[in-house]
C-alpha positions as CSV (number, residue, x, y, z in Angstrom):
1,M,-4.9,6.4,20.3
2,I,-5.2,7.7,17.0
3,S,-8.3,7.7,14.8
4,V,-8.4,9.2,11.1
5,K,-12.2,8.8,9.4
6,N,-13.0,10.0,6.1
7,L,-10.1,12.7,5.6
8,T,-9.5,14.2,2.3
9,R,-7.6,17.5,1.7
10,K,-7.6,19.7,-1.6
11,Y,-5.6,22.3,-2.9
12,G,-7.3,23.8,-5.6
13,D,-8.7,21.1,-7.7
14,L,-5.2,19.0,-6.8
15,I,-7.0,16.4,-4.1
16,A,-3.9,15.9,-2.0
17,V,-5.7,13.2,0.3
18,N,-8.6,11.5,-0.6
19,D,-11.3,10.0,1.7
20,V,-8.4,8.2,4.1
21,S,-9.5,6.2,7.4
22,F,-6.7,4.4,9.7
23,D,-6.6,3.6,13.5
24,I,-3.3,3.5,15.8
25,A,-2.7,1.6,18.5
26,A,-1.4,3.5,21.6
27,G,2.8,1.9,21.3
28,E,2.7,1.2,17.7
29,I,5.3,2.5,15.3
30,V,3.8,2.8,11.6
31,G,5.7,3.3,8.9
32,L,4.0,5.8,6.0
33,L,5.4,5.2,2.9
34,G,4.3,6.7,-0.7
35,H,6.1,8.6,-3.7
36,N,6.8,12.6,-3.4
37,G,3.0,13.9,-3.7
38,A,1.1,10.7,-2.5
39,G,-0.2,12.7,0.5
40,K,2.3,11.8,3.8
41,T,3.0,15.5,4.7
42,T,-0.3,16.6,3.9
43,I,-1.6,14.2,6.5
44,M,1.1,14.7,9.1
45,K,0.0,18.6,8.9
46,M,-3.2,17.5,9.6
47,L,-2.4,15.5,12.2
48,T,-0.3,18.0,14.0
49,G,-3.2,20.4,13.9
50,Y,-1.2,22.6,11.0
51,L,-3.5,22.1,8.7
52,E,-7.3,21.7,8.4
53,P,-9.0,19.0,6.4
54,N,-11.2,19.8,3.7
55,S,-13.6,17.0,5.7
56,G,-13.4,14.2,7.7
57,S,-12.2,13.7,11.6
58,I,-9.1,12.9,13.4
59,E,-9.3,12.0,17.1
60,I,-6.3,11.5,19.2
61,A,-5.6,10.2,22.4
62,G,-9.9,10.9,23.4
63,T,-9.6,14.7,21.9
64,N,-11.4,16.0,18.2
65,I,-8.2,18.2,17.0
66,E,-10.8,20.3,15.3
67,S,-12.8,20.8,19.1
68,D,-10.0,21.1,20.9
69,R,-6.7,21.5,18.9
70,I,-4.5,23.1,21.6
71,T,-4.8,20.2,24.0
72,V,-4.1,17.7,21.4
73,Q,-1.0,19.5,20.3
74,K,0.2,19.3,23.8
75,K,0.2,15.5,23.4
76,I,2.1,15.4,20.1
77,G,6.0,15.7,19.3
78,Y,6.8,16.6,15.4
79,L,9.9,16.7,13.2
80,P,9.1,18.1,10.3
81,E,11.7,17.1,7.4
82,N,13.8,19.9,7.2
83,C,14.6,20.2,10.8
84,P,13.9,23.7,11.7
85,V,16.4,25.1,14.5
86,Y,18.5,28.0,15.0
87,P,21.5,27.8,14.4
88,E,22.6,30.7,16.3
89,M,21.9,29.2,19.6
90,T,23.5,26.8,21.3
91,V,21.7,22.9,22.2
92,I,20.6,23.8,25.7
93,D,19.3,27.4,25.0
94,Y,17.4,26.2,21.8
95,L,15.8,23.6,24.5
96,E,15.0,25.8,26.4
97,F,12.9,28.2,24.2
98,V,11.2,25.2,23.1
99,A,10.3,24.4,26.8
100,E,9.1,28.0,27.0
101,L,7.2,27.9,23.9
102,R,5.6,24.2,24.8
103,D,4.7,26.4,28.7
104,I,6.9,23.4,30.8
105,N,6.4,24.9,34.2
106,P,9.9,27.0,34.9
107,Q,10.8,24.9,37.9
108,D,10.5,21.7,35.7
109,R,12.7,22.5,32.7
110,P,15.8,21.7,33.8
111,D,14.8,18.1,34.3
112,Y,12.8,18.0,30.7
113,I,15.9,19.0,28.9
114,R,18.3,17.2,30.7
115,D,16.3,14.1,30.1
116,A,16.1,15.0,25.9
117,I,19.6,15.8,25.8
118,Q,20.5,12.2,27.6
119,K,18.0,10.3,25.7
120,T,19.2,12.0,22.4
121,E,22.9,11.5,23.6
122,L,23.4,15.3,23.4
123,Q,25.5,15.4,26.5
124,E,28.6,16.6,24.7
125,K,27.2,18.6,22.7
126,A,24.6,20.9,25.0
127,T,26.9,24.2,25.1
128,D,27.6,23.7,21.4
129,L,26.4,26.1,18.6
130,I,23.8,24.8,16.1
131,S,25.5,25.9,13.5
132,T,28.7,23.9,14.2
133,L,26.8,20.9,14.7
134,S,27.0,18.0,12.0
135,K,23.6,17.6,10.5
136,G,23.4,14.0,12.4
137,Y,23.6,15.9,15.7
138,R,21.1,18.5,14.2
139,Q,18.6,15.7,13.7
140,R,19.4,14.8,17.3
141,V,18.1,18.3,18.2
142,G,15.2,18.4,16.2
143,I,14.1,14.7,17.9
144,A,15.0,16.2,21.4
145,Q,12.7,19.1,21.0
146,A,10.3,16.9,19.9
147,I,10.1,14.7,22.4
148,L,10.9,17.8,25.5
149,H,7.0,18.0,26.5
150,K,7.2,14.0,27.3
151,P,4.6,13.6,24.2
152,Q,2.4,10.6,24.0
153,I,3.0,10.7,19.9
154,L,5.8,11.1,18.0
155,I,5.4,12.4,14.2
156,L,8.7,11.9,12.5
157,D,9.2,12.9,8.9
158,E,12.4,11.6,6.8
159,P,14.4,11.5,10.6
160,T,17.3,10.1,8.7
161,S,17.3,11.6,5.4
162,G,20.8,12.9,4.7
163,L,22.9,11.2,7.0
164,D,26.0,8.7,6.3
165,P,25.2,4.9,7.5
166,T,26.4,5.4,11.0
167,Q,24.3,8.2,12.3
168,I,21.2,6.3,10.4
169,H,21.7,3.4,12.6
170,E,22.3,5.4,15.6
171,I,18.9,7.5,14.9
172,R,16.8,4.0,14.3
173,A,18.3,3.1,17.8
174,L,17.1,6.2,19.4
175,I,13.3,5.8,17.4
176,R,13.6,1.9,18.9
177,E,14.0,3.0,22.4
178,L,11.4,6.1,22.0
179,S,9.1,3.8,21.3
180,K,9.4,2.4,24.6
181,S,7.3,5.5,25.8
182,A,5.4,7.0,22.8
183,T,3.2,6.1,19.7
184,I,5.4,6.8,16.5
185,I,4.2,7.5,12.9
186,L,7.6,7.6,10.5
187,S,7.2,8.7,7.1
188,T,10.0,8.3,4.8
189,H,11.2,7.5,1.5
190,I,13.4,4.3,2.5
191,L,12.1,1.3,2.7
192,Q,14.8,-0.4,4.7
193,E,13.9,2.3,7.6
194,V,10.6,0.9,7.8
195,E,12.1,-2.6,8.0
196,A,14.4,-1.9,10.5
197,V,11.8,-0.1,13.0
198,C,8.4,-0.2,12.4
199,G,5.5,-3.1,12.8
200,R,3.5,-1.9,10.5
201,V,3.2,0.5,7.0
202,I,0.5,2.6,5.9
203,I,1.4,2.9,1.7
204,M,-0.3,6.0,0.4
205,L,-0.6,5.9,-3.4
206,Q,-2.6,9.2,-5.1
207,G,-4.0,10.3,-1.7
208,R,-5.8,7.2,-1.0
209,I,-4.4,4.2,0.9
210,A,-2.9,1.6,-1.1
211,L,-2.1,-1.1,1.7
212,D,-2.4,-1.0,5.5
213,S,-0.7,-4.4,7.3
214,E,1.2,-5.5,9.9
215,L,5.3,-6.4,8.7
216,D,4.7,-9.8,9.7
217,K,1.9,-10.7,7.2
218,I,3.6,-9.0,4.2
219,H,6.7,-11.5,5.1
220,S,4.9,-14.3,5.5
221,S,3.4,-15.2,2.3
222,N,1.1,-18.0,0.9
223,R,3.0,-18.7,-2.3
224,L,5.2,-21.5,-2.9
225,L,7.7,-21.6,-5.7
226,L,8.6,-24.9,-6.8
227,S,11.2,-25.6,-9.7
228,V,10.8,-28.8,-11.5
229,D,11.3,-30.2,-15.1
230,G,8.1,-31.9,-17.5
231,S,5.8,-30.0,-19.3
232,P,3.9,-26.7,-17.5
233,D,0.4,-28.2,-18.8
234,Q,1.2,-31.4,-16.9
235,V,2.7,-30.3,-13.7
236,S,-0.1,-27.8,-13.7
237,A,-2.8,-30.2,-13.9
238,N,-1.6,-32.7,-11.5
239,L,-0.9,-29.9,-8.5
240,K,-4.3,-28.5,-9.2
241,K,-5.8,-31.8,-7.9
242,L,-4.4,-31.3,-4.6
243,N,-6.4,-29.8,-1.9
244,G,-5.2,-26.4,-0.5
245,I,-3.7,-25.7,-4.0
246,K,-5.6,-22.1,-4.6
247,S,-3.6,-21.6,-8.6
248,V,-0.8,-23.0,-10.3
249,Q,1.4,-20.1,-12.5
250,L,4.5,-20.7,-14.7
251,E,6.6,-18.1,-13.3
252,K,9.6,-18.9,-15.4
253,Q,11.1,-21.1,-18.2
254,Q,14.4,-22.1,-18.6
255,D,15.3,-25.2,-20.8
256,N,14.0,-28.1,-19.6
257,L,13.5,-26.2,-16.0
258,N,10.3,-24.4,-15.3
259,T,9.2,-22.8,-12.3
260,F,6.1,-22.1,-11.1
261,V,4.4,-20.1,-8.2
262,L,1.7,-21.9,-6.0
263,E,-1.4,-20.1,-4.3
264,V,-2.1,-21.9,-1.3
265,E,-4.5,-21.5,1.9
266,Q,-2.8,-20.1,4.8
267,N,-1.1,-23.6,6.3
268,G,0.4,-24.1,2.8
269,T,3.8,-25.0,4.7
270,S,2.1,-28.3,5.2
271,L,1.1,-29.1,1.7
272,S,4.9,-29.1,1.0
273,P,5.1,-32.9,1.3
274,L,2.2,-33.7,-0.8
275,I,3.4,-31.3,-3.4
276,A,6.7,-33.2,-3.4
277,K,5.3,-36.2,-3.5
278,A,2.9,-35.4,-6.5
279,V,6.1,-34.2,-8.5
280,I,8.5,-37.1,-7.7
281,D,5.0,-40.0,-8.6
282,Q,5.1,-38.1,-12.0
283,G,8.4,-39.4,-12.9
284,L,9.6,-35.1,-12.7
285,N,13.2,-34.1,-10.9
286,L,12.2,-32.3,-8.1
287,F,14.6,-29.3,-8.1
288,S,13.9,-26.5,-5.5
289,L,10.1,-26.2,-2.9
290,S,10.2,-23.2,-1.0
291,P,8.1,-20.6,0.5
292,E,8.2,-17.1,-1.5
293,R,10.1,-14.4,0.2
294,R,8.3,-11.1,-0.1
295,D,9.9,-7.7,1.4
296,L,8.6,-4.5,1.6
297,D,10.3,-3.6,-1.5
298,T,8.6,-6.3,-3.5
299,V,5.0,-5.1,-2.0
300,F,5.7,-1.5,-2.7
301,K,6.5,-2.5,-6.5
302,E,3.9,-4.3,-7.4
303,I,1.8,-1.1,-5.7
304,N,3.6,1.3,-8.0
305,E,3.5,-1.3,-10.8
306,G,-0.4,-1.8,-10.4
307,R,-0.7,2.4,-10.6
308,Q,1.3,2.7,-13.9
309,G,-0.7,-0.1,-15.5
310,G,-4.1,1.5,-14.4
311,S,-2.9,4.8,-16.0
312,K,-1.8,3.5,-19.2
C-alpha cells in the first residue's frame, strides 16, 4: 500500500529526514512517534505530496508520487496538526466546499457529505458555524474533510491534541472505526495514543528510524525478572549453566534481596520451572520470578537515553 525507499529531505544544512525506508500494508494503523524535530511532520508532508524529497521515492497504492502526484493525492485524506477550517462557514457548507475541491461528482456530493457527517457524528452540528464549535467538534470536522472522498489512506497529525479526556476517547474510537476501510498513519506525541489504537509503531530519532516494530513484539519481552537472596556471583554462575539463558545481570541490590534481569531465548517462559528449581537447589529463597513488562514508554525512554548517551 505504501512503500518509502531511502527518503531524504534537507532544509539548508539541516537534514530533517535522513535515508528513511519503510513499507505499510493495507489496513494497518501505524503510529509515527518522535520528539519535536525528529522528522515526523516532514515525512507526512512528503507522503501527501505537499513537500518534495531531495532524494528517495514514495509509492502509494502502486503509484509513484513523483510521476503522478495528483493521482496519489486523490487516494489520501490528510488532517494537519492545526486542523485548518473556515470558522465563518457552517459544517455542511465547509464540507460542500471541500467536496468541490475534491472534484466529487455534484450528484454524489450529498451522499458523500452525509456519510462523512455520520461517521464523525456531526449530525447535530451540521448547520452550526464552525466558529461556535468546541475544539473536539472542530477536530471532527477536520477528520470529516479528510475522509470525505473515501480515501484509501488517512494521515492524521496530532488528532487529539488539546482535547479533554472524553473527547480523546471519542476520537480514538473514531480512528479505530475508520481503520476498517482505510490504512492509517497517526503522528502523535502521546504514547498512550499509539498503545490504544495502533498495531505498529515507527519511532523517529534525529531524522532516522530508531525503531520499527509491531506493538505485540514490544510487549512480549524475552527477559525475566528474578528476585532472590544470596550473593550475586553465586546466583549468576549457577543460572548461566542453564541452557536457554543468554545473560544474567544484577539489576538492584537491597539488603539481602537481589533482583536480576535474565535474558532468555524466545521460549523463555518454559525456563521458569528450571530457574526456580536451580535457585531452590542452591538453598536460596525465591521471592519472585516473572516476565519483564515492556511498554512503549519504556522503549521510548531507552531510545532517548541512547541518544543522550551518544551525544556526550
